[in-house]
C-alpha positions in Angstrom: 0.0 -0.1 0.1 1.0 3.6 -0.8 0.2 5.5 2.5 0.2 9.4 2.5 -0.4 10.8 6.0 -0.8 14.4 6.8 1.4 15.7 4.0 2.2 19.3 3.8 4.1 21.2 1.1 4.7 24.8 0.6 6.2 27.0 -2.3 7.1 30.3 -0.6 3.9 31.3 1.3 1.8 29.4 -0.9 0.5 26.0 0.5 0.0 23.3 -2.0 -0.7 20.4 0.3 -2.3 21.0 3.7 -2.0 18.1 5.7 -3.3 15.9 3.1 -3.8 12.0 3.5 -4.7 9.3 1.2 -4.2 5.3 0.9 -3.7 3.4 -2.4 -4.0 -0.1 -2.1 -1.6 -2.5 -4.2 -2.5 -3.3 -7.5 -4.9 -0.4 -7.7 -5.0 1.9 -10.8 -5.7 5.5 -9.5 -6.2 8.7 -11.7 -5.0 11.8 -9.9 -6.8 14.8 -11.0 -7.2 18.6 -10.0 -7.2 22.0 -11.7 -3.8 23.1 -13.1 -1.4 24.4 -10.4 -3.1 22.3 -7.4 0.0 20.3 -7.1 -0.4 17.0 -9.1 3.1 16.9 -10.5 4.6 18.1 -7.1 2.9 15.1 -5.3 4.7 12.6 -7.8 7.9 14.2 -7.1 7.2 14.0 -3.3 6.5 10.2 -3.8 9.8 9.6 -5.6 11.8 11.7 -3.0 12.7 14.2 -5.6 11.2 16.8 -3.2 10.8 16.8 0.6 7.7 17.7 2.4 7.4 20.4 5.3 5.7 17.6 7.3 4.0 14.3 6.9 5.0 10.8 5.7 4.7 8.9 2.5 5.2 5.2 3.1 6.0 2.8 0.4 6.6 -0.8 0.8 10.4 -1.5 1.0 10.4 -3.9 -1.8 8.6 -2.0 -4.3 10.2 -0.3 -7.4 9.0 3.1 -8.3 9.0 4.6 -11.9 8.1 8.0 -13.0 7.7 9.5 -16.5 11.0 11.2 -17.6 11.0 15.0 -18.4 14.2 14.4 -20.6 14.2 12.3 -23.9 17.1 9.8 -24.6 19.3 10.8 -27.5 22.2 8.4 -28.3 23.5 6.3 -31.1 21.8 3.1 -29.8 18.9 1.4 -31.4 15.2 2.2 -30.0 15.0 -1.4 -28.8 18.5 -1.4 -27.1 17.6 2.2 -25.5 14.3 0.5 -24.0 16.0 -2.4 -22.8 18.7 -0.3 -21.2 16.0 1.3 -19.2 16.0 -1.7 -16.9 19.5 -1.1 -15.5 19.5 -4.2 -13.1 18.8 -6.5 -16.3 21.5 -5.0 -18.2 24.0 -5.3 -15.3 23.1 -8.9 -14.6 23.5 -10.0 -18.2 27.0 -8.2 -18.2 28.0 -9.8 -14.9 26.8 -13.2 -16.2 29.5 -13.1 -18.8 32.3 -12.5 -16.3 31.2 -14.1 -13.1 33.2 -17.1 -11.7 31.7 -17.7 -8.2 29.4 -20.6 -8.3 27.0 -19.0 -5.8 27.0 -15.7 -7.5 26.4 -17.3 -11.0 23.2 -19.2 -9.4 22.0 -15.9 -8.0 22.4 -14.1 -11.3 20.6 -16.7 -13.3 17.8 -16.8 -10.6 17.2 -13.1 -11.0 17.6 -13.2 -14.8 14.9 -16.0 -14.6 12.8 -13.8 -12.3 13.0 -10.8 -14.7 12.2 -13.1 -17.8 15.5 -11.9 -19.5 14.7 -14.5 -22.3 11.5 -12.4 -23.5 13.1 -9.0 -22.9 13.6 -8.2 -26.5 10.1 -9.5 -27.3 8.6 -7.2 -24.6 10.4 -4.1 -25.7 9.3 -4.7 -29.4 5.8 -5.1 -28.4 5.8 -2.0 -26.4 7.5 0.1 -29.1 5.1 -1.3 -31.7 2.1 -0.3 -29.7 3.6 3.4 -29.4 4.1 3.7 -33.0 7.4 2.3 -34.0 7.4 -0.6 -36.5 10.1 -3.1 -36.8 12.3 -1.2 -39.2 12.0 1.9 -36.9 13.1 0.0 -33.7 16.4 -0.6 -35.2 17.2 2.9 -36.1 19.2 5.1 -33.7 17.5 7.0 -31.2 19.1 10.2 -32.0 17.7 10.2 -35.5 14.2 11.0 -34.1 12.5 14.3 -33.1 12.1 15.2 -29.5 8.5 14.2 -29.4 9.2 10.6 -30.9 12.3 10.2 -28.4 9.7 11.0 -25.5 7.6 8.0 -26.7 10.8 6.1 -26.4 11.3 7.3 -22.7 7.8 6.1 -22.1 8.5 2.7 -23.7 11.4 2.4 -21.4 9.5 3.1 -18.3 6.7 0.6 -19.2 9.4 -2.0 -20.0 10.9 -1.7 -16.6 7.4 -2.5 -15.1 7.9 -1.0 -11.9 5.6 -2.0 -8.8 4.5 1.6 -8.5 4.1 3.3 -11.9 3.8 7.1 -11.8 2.6 8.8 -15.1 2.5 12.5 -15.5 0.5 13.4 -18.7 2.0 10.4 -20.7 -0.3 11.0 -23.7 1.2 14.5 -24.4 3.4 13.2 -27.0 1.3 10.5 -28.5 -1.1 10.4 -31.2 -4.6 8.8 -31.0 -3.5 5.3 -32.1 -0.7 5.2 -29.5 -3.0 6.6 -26.9 -5.8 3.9 -27.6 -3.0 1.3 -27.1 -1.7 2.7 -24.0 -5.2 2.7 -22.5 -5.5 -1.1 -23.2 -1.9 -1.5 -22.0 -2.6 0.1 -18.6 -5.9 -1.7 -18.0 -4.0 -4.9 -17.8 -0.8 -3.5 -15.8 0.0 -5.8 -12.9 1.3 -3.1 -10.5 -0.1 0.0 -8.9 -0.5 3.1 -11.1 -1.1 6.8 -10.3 -1.8 8.6 -13.3 -2.2 12.3 -13.8 -4.0 13.0 -17.2 -6.5 15.4 -18.8 -7.8 12.8 -21.0 -11.2 11.8 -19.9 -11.4 8.5 -22.0 -8.0 7.3 -20.4 -9.2 8.1 -16.9 -12.5 6.2 -17.7 -10.9 3.2 -19.2 -7.4 2.7 -17.6 -8.2 3.5 -13.8 -10.5 2.0 -11.1 -10.3 5.1 -8.7 -9.9 8.7 -8.9 -7.8 10.7 -6.3 -8.9 14.3 -6.4 -6.7 17.0 -5.2 -8.1 20.3 -4.2 -7.8 23.3 -1.6 -4.4 21.3 -0.6 -6.6 18.1 0.4 -6.9 14.7 -1.2 -10.3 12.8 -1.6 -10.3 9.3 -3.2 -13.5 8.2 -5.3 -14.2 4.7 -6.6 -14.8 4.5 -10.3 -13.5 6.4 -13.4 -13.6 10.0 -14.1 -17.4 10.3 -15.1 -18.3 8.4 -11.9 -16.2 10.8 -9.9 -17.6 13.8 -11.4 -21.3 12.6 -10.7 -20.2 11.4 -7.3 -18.6 14.9 -6.4 -21.5 16.9 -7.8 -24.0 15.0 -5.7 -21.6 15.4 -2.5 -21.3 19.1 -3.3 -25.0 19.6 -3.8 -25.8 17.7 -0.5 -23.1 19.9 1.3 -24.8 23.0 0.1 -28.3 21.8 1.4 -26.6 21.0 4.6 -24.9 24.6 4.7 -28.4 26.2 3.9 -30.0 24.3 6.6 -27.2 24.9 9.3 -27.4 28.8 8.4 -31.2 28.8 9.0 -30.8 27.1 12.2 -27.9 29.5 13.3 -30.2 32.4 12.5 -32.9 30.9 14.5 -30.8 30.4 17.6 -29.2 33.9 17.2 -32.7 35.2 17.0 -33.8 33.3 20.0 -30.8 34.4 22.0 -31.2 38.2 21.1 -34.9 38.0 22.0 -34.8 36.3 25.4 -31.2 36.8 26.7 -32.3 39.6 29.0 -35.3 37.5 30.4 -34.6 35.8 33.6 -36.9 33.0 32.7 -35.4 32.1 29.5 -31.8 33.1 30.3 -30.7 29.5 31.0 -32.1 28.5 27.7 -30.5 31.3 26.0 -27.0 30.3 27.4 -27.7 26.8 26.5 -28.3 27.8 22.8 -25.2 30.1 22.8 -23.0 26.9 23.5 -24.9 25.0 21.0 -23.9 28.0 18.4 -20.1 27.6 19.5 -20.1 23.9 18.8 -21.6 24.3 15.4 -19.0 23.8 12.9 -19.7 26.0 9.9 -19.9 24.3 6.5 -17.9 26.3 4.1 -19.4 27.5 0.8 -17.9 25.9 -2.0 -16.5 28.3 -4.7 -15.6 26.8 -8.0 -12.6 28.5 -9.8 -13.4 30.6 -12.9 -14.5 28.4 -15.9 -13.1 28.8 -19.1 -15.3 29.6 -22.2 -14.5 29.8 -25.9 -16.6 31.3 -28.7 -15.4 31.1 -32.2 -17.0 34.0 -34.2 -19.4 33.3 -36.9 -18.2 33.3 -40.5 -20.1 35.2 -43.3 -22.0 32.6 -45.5 -20.4 31.0 -48.6 -21.7 28.9 -51.3 -20.8 25.3 -51.1 -18.5 23.7 -51.3 -16.0 25.6 -49.3 -13.2 23.4 -50.6 -12.9 20.6 -53.3 -10.1 18.7 -54.8 -9.7 16.2 -57.7 -6.8 13.8 -58.2 -4.6 16.0 -56.0 -1.1 15.0 -54.8 0.7 16.6 -52.0 4.2 16.1 -50.5 7.6 17.5 -50.0 10.5 18.1 -52.5 8.3 16.8 -55.5 7.6 13.4 -53.7 3.9 12.9 -52.9 3.0 11.8 -49.4 -0.6 11.5 -50.5 -2.0 10.8 -53.8 -5.2 10.7 -55.8 -7.2 12.9 -53.3 -10.8 13.7 -54.1 -12.4 15.2 -51.2 -15.0 17.9 -50.5 -15.5 20.2 -47.5 -18.8 21.8 -46.8 -20.3 24.2 -44.2 -20.9 22.3 -40.9 -18.8 19.4 -41.7 -17.2 17.8 -38.6 -14.5 15.5 -39.7 -11.6 13.9 -37.7 -8.4 12.7 -39.4 -7.3 9.1 -38.3 -4.1 7.2 -38.8 -0.9 6.9 -37.2 1.5 9.8 -37.1 3.7 9.8 -40.2 0.8 9.0 -42.5 0.3 12.4 -43.7 -2.5 13.9 -41.6 -0.6 17.1 -40.9 0.5 17.3 -44.5 -3.3 17.3 -45.7 -3.9 20.0 -43.0 -1.0 22.3 -44.1 -2.3 22.1 -47.6 -5.9 22.9 -46.8 -4.4 25.9 -44.6 -2.5 27.0 -47.8 0.9 26.3 -46.1 1.7 23.7 -48.6 1.0 23.7 -52.5 -0.3 20.6 -54.0 2.1 18.8 -56.3 -0.9 18.0 -59.0 -4.3 17.8 -59.5 -7.3 20.3 -59.2 -8.2 22.3 -56.3 -11.5 24.5 -56.1 -12.2 27.1 -53.4 -14.0 30.3 -53.0 -11.9 33.5 -53.3 -13.4 34.7 -50.2 -12.6 31.6 -48.3 -10.9 32.4 -44.8 -9.1 29.3 -43.1 -8.3 29.4 -39.5 -4.9 27.0 -38.7 -3.9 25.8 -35.3 -1.0 23.7 -34.6 1.1 23.4 -31.5 4.3 24.7 -32.9 3.0 28.1 -33.5 3.2 28.8 -29.7 7.1 28.9 -30.6 6.3 31.9 -32.9 4.8 34.1 -30.3 6.7 37.0 -29.1 7.1 36.3 -25.3 8.2 39.9 -24.5 4.7 41.4 -25.5 1.1 41.1 -24.1 -1.7 39.3 -25.7 -3.3 42.7 -26.9 0.1 43.8 -28.7 0.3 40.4 -30.2 -3.3 40.8 -31.9 -2.5 44.5 -32.9 0.5 43.5 -34.8 -1.6 41.0 -36.8 -4.8 43.3 -37.0 -3.6 46.8 -37.1 -6.7 47.7 -38.9 -8.8 46.8 -35.7 -9.3 48.9 -32.8 -8.3 48.0 -29.2 -11.6 47.7 -28.0 -12.4 45.1 -30.8 -9.2 43.1 -30.0 -10.0 43.1 -26.3 -13.6 42.0 -27.0 -12.2 39.2 -29.1 -9.6 38.1 -26.5 -12.4 38.1 -24.1 -14.1 35.4 -26.1 -11.2 32.9 -25.1 -10.9 33.9 -21.3 -8.4 36.9 -21.3 -9.9 39.5 -19.1 -8.6 42.9 -18.8 -5.6 41.8 -16.4 -4.6 38.9 -18.6 -5.0 40.7 -21.9 -2.1 42.9 -20.6 0.2 40.1 -19.1 3.4 39.3 -20.9 3.0 36.2 -23.0 6.1 34.8 -21.2 4.0 34.6 -17.9 1.2 32.8 -19.5 0.7 29.0 -18.7 0.7 26.5 -21.5 -3.1 26.4 -21.7 -3.4 30.2 -21.9 -1.1 30.3 -24.8 -2.9 27.7 -26.6 -6.0 29.9 -26.0 -4.4 32.7 -27.3 -3.3 30.8 -30.3 -7.1 30.2 -30.9 -7.9 33.8 -30.5 -5.3 34.7 -33.3 -6.4 32.1 -35.6 -10.2 33.1 -35.4 -9.9 37.0 -35.4 -10.6 37.0 -39.2 -13.7 35.0 -38.8 -12.7 31.9 -40.7 -15.2 29.6 -42.5 -12.9 26.4 -41.9 -11.2 25.6 -38.7 -8.1 23.4 -38.9 -7.1 21.8 -35.7 -3.9 20.0 -35.3 -3.7 18.4 -31.8 -5.5 21.5 -30.2 -6.0 20.0 -26.8 -2.4 19.7 -25.8 -1.9 21.7 -22.5 -5.6 22.2 -22.2 -7.1 21.0 -18.9 -10.4 18.8 -18.6 -12.7 22.1 -18.4 -10.9 23.8 -21.1 -11.3 20.8 -23.5 -14.9 20.6 -22.6 -15.3 24.3 -23.5 -13.3 23.8 -26.8 -15.8 21.0 -27.7 -18.7 23.2 -27.0 -17.2 26.0 -29.1 -16.7 23.7 -31.8 -20.2 22.4 -31.9 -21.7 25.9 -31.7 -19.3 27.2 -34.6 -21.2 27.8 -38.0 -18.3 26.8 -40.4 -16.5 23.4 -41.3 -14.1 21.7 -38.7 -11.1 19.3 -39.5 -9.5 18.0 -36.3 -6.4 15.8 -35.4 -6.6 14.9 -31.7 -5.3 12.1 -29.4 -8.2 12.7 -27.2 -11.2 10.4 -28.2 -13.5 12.0 -26.0 -13.2 15.3 -27.7 -13.5 13.6 -31.0 -16.8 11.6 -29.8 -18.2 15.0 -28.7 -17.4 16.9 -31.8 -17.0 15.1 -35.1 -19.6 13.0 -37.3 -17.3 11.9 -39.8 -13.8 10.1 -40.2 -11.2 10.2 -42.8 -8.6 7.6 -42.5 -5.1 8.6 -43.8 -2.7 5.7 -44.5 -0.9 4.0 -47.3 -0.6 7.3 -49.3 -4.7 7.7 -49.4 -7.4 9.5 -47.8 -10.6 7.3 -47.2 -13.9 7.5 -45.6 -13.8 5.3 -42.2 -17.3 3.8 -41.9 -17.6 3.6 -38.2 -17.3 5.4 -34.9 -14.4 5.6 -32.2 -15.4 2.2 -30.7 -14.9 0.5 -34.1 -11.7 2.4 -34.6 -10.4 1.3 -31.2 -11.3 -2.4 -32.0 -9.7 -1.9 -35.4 -6.5 -0.8 -33.7 -6.2 -3.2 -31.0 -6.8 -6.0 -33.3 -3.5 -4.7 -35.4 -1.6 -4.2 -32.4 -2.8 -6.9 -29.6 -1.8 -5.6 -26.1 -0.2 -7.8 -23.5 1.5 -6.5 -20.5 3.9 -9.3 -20.2 5.2 -8.8 -23.7 3.7 -12.0 -25.2 1.2 -11.7 -28.1 -2.4 -12.6 -27.2 -3.7 -16.0 -28.1 -4.2 -16.4 -31.8 -7.8 -16.4 -33.0 -9.8 -19.5 -33.6 -9.0 -20.1 -37.3 -12.5 -21.2 -37.9 -13.8 -17.6 -37.2 -15.0 -16.0 -40.1 -13.7 -12.2 -40.0 -15.8 -11.4 -43.1 -18.8 -12.5 -41.1 -17.8 -10.4 -37.9 -17.2 -7.3 -40.0 -20.6 -7.8 -41.7 -22.4 -8.1 -38.3 -20.7 -5.1 -36.9 -21.5 -3.0 -40.0 -25.2 -4.2 -39.8 -25.3 -3.3 -36.1 -23.9 0.2 -36.8 -26.4 0.7 -39.8 -29.3 -0.2 -37.3 -28.2 2.3 -34.6 -27.0 4.9 -37.1 -30.2 7.1 -37.0 -30.4 7.1 -33.3 -26.6 7.9 -33.1 -27.1 11.0 -35.4 -30.1 12.4 -33.2 -27.9 11.9 -30.2 -25.1 13.8 -31.9 -27.2 16.4 -33.0 -28.9 16.7 -29.5 -25.3 17.1 -28.2 -24.6 19.9 -30.7 -27.7 21.7 -29.5 -26.6 21.8 -25.8 -23.2 22.7 -26.7 -24.5 25.5 -28.8 -26.9 26.9 -26.2 -24.2 26.5 -23.5 -21.9 28.4 -25.5 -24.4 31.2 -26.1 -25.1 31.4 -22.4 -21.5 31.6 -21.4 -20.8 34.3 -24.0 -23.8 36.4 -22.8 -23.0 36.1 -19.1 -19.5 37.2 -20.2 -20.8 40.2 -21.9 -23.2 41.0 -18.9 -20.0 40.9 -16.5 -19.0 44.2 -18.2 -19.5 47.1 -15.7 -19.8 49.5 -18.5 -23.3 48.3 -19.5 -24.7 49.0 -16.0 -26.2 52.3 -15.5 -26.1 53.5 -19.1 -28.4 51.7 -21.7 -31.0 50.1 -19.3 -33.1 48.9 -22.3 -30.1 47.1 -23.7 -29.5 45.5 -20.3 -33.2 44.4 -20.0 -33.0 42.8 -23.4 -29.7 40.9 -22.5 -31.6 39.6 -19.6 -34.7 38.6 -21.4 -32.3 36.8 -24.0 -30.4 35.1 -21.1 -33.7 33.7 -19.9 -34.7 32.5 -23.3 -31.4 30.8 -23.7 -31.7 29.2 -20.5 -35.1 27.8 -21.5 -33.7 26.5 -24.7 -30.8 24.8 -22.9 -33.0 23.0 -20.4 -35.2 21.7 -23.5 -32.1 20.6 -25.2 -30.5 18.9 -22.1 -33.8 17.0 -21.4 -34.0 15.7 -25.1 -30.4 14.7 -25.0 -30.9 12.8 -21.6 -33.9 10.9 -23.3 -31.9 10.1 -26.2 -28.9 8.9 -24.4 -31.0 6.4 -22.3 -32.5 5.3 -25.7 -28.9 4.9 -27.1 -27.5 3.1 -24.1 -30.6 0.7 -24.1 -30.2 0.0 -27.9 -26.6 -0.7 -27.5 -27.2 -3.1 -24.8 -30.0 -4.9 -26.9 -27.5 -5.2 -29.8 -24.7 -6.8 -27.7 -26.8 -9.2 -26.3 -28.3 -10.1 -29.5 
């Protein structure tokens, strides 16, 4: 058991952990969640001993090995597979000593330990992990230094998984993974034999890979059973119950105070008044819960354009005259919501760069409106920001024709209030820089949003806000993301990018997950899963799966449409509430304020209706799925 007792940790005057306690049983998989800055990474470092607490204890069983995600990427001439095997220092040392040892007792001990560590399967286990994280057999033989930093961080993760520590500490392990590797990791962690403490903003990972959630808030830790969705529901009910109890307590307190004030001076009631005063002193106040300010996004609505927004015929695109993708015949219309699937390196980003106008096609015909505006988001753009200026100045440089009021108003759509708008970009968090990029890419009111891994550095609430903004957006969206939950919330079509082609993928995220796991079976001991019964007819299985999807497709579409309606009204409400926070509108135009209040009331009614419709459809969908699976 990992036992944390009365742990306190401070950074200067700020208390991150305040006599926090938690106990995690051996073999349990636990997700560590909390808003950015609450101390999640700090807690992992305290567990490893990299930091020391001001007070309290962390007890780990003596025999447990502990491993944590590395912040440094390996970079040497060794092959990837040798780099991963070298991560198990004991294994490497034992194998080296086995070559030179002469003492019979020592030789026996070495071979016993090598047997315990299953050294004979080491290469196979390392290869399975690397394959799951996106490296084929040829890639595994290449030198580690030949790869970019992001790919080498995958190698570091592979090395950690290969060592299989008793306590596995993972800090945002999907940051450098694509969707395909993320899905493989989900499955891998589900079967991990040790204890896991996982920090992640990936809702699907926290629903599928863990069985408990440890919530860090206000310096305290609370352990909840189940995945993230169950945690969220349980916590909401607990907070609602606490609020009811707080209201009741305040009413009781008011009654007692009124009694004491009325009868304190009366001799016949003095004893009772004193008794109630003691009762009042013993009454522990229930604190009111204050959520930190939530983030809301709102993409501006583009001017209407005649369809199609973008079309291509027999197009090839690539670099230095060599095509990466060929024979593309695709079309984009307003309100298209499309996710690009396929492993990194297959050409997803290449396609997006061509659509963004960053890369010219090598051949073929492209047709688009002369008035078409495209908004392009990619994480590398954060490196192009001038860290020495403020968001307002950065916006002014790119939109000199706009007034400062217009620019500040647009920044406000993405959570930049008066103070943040004039804060140096160097002082912004990773999530705030990402939101600034969203503001910059949409200032011209684009007709198409091209989003290449937009959720990196965004916390859970920001990802939800992004999904709502995408659903409320009136233009087309193409998205690449390793967060399956965001894709499930926002898209209704999938394009599969592989083997130099782009084709429609007929299915949903569950179908794609099954497709990937069939190609890359997962085993935490490195062996391949048992082969399928050769008599099984894969063609029949695919046919039955297609028939099931077809029968459920109309209901699924209704559910997706209902989710979009909820997201649309939620975004409208958030935007209007933000506008009403501006003190300038009060005391000037009373008529305008009344109109805003009426509009808000109507939006809230619409939202309630949409949520009720969504709940009914969700129940129907779950029931239909259960019926289809039992059939």
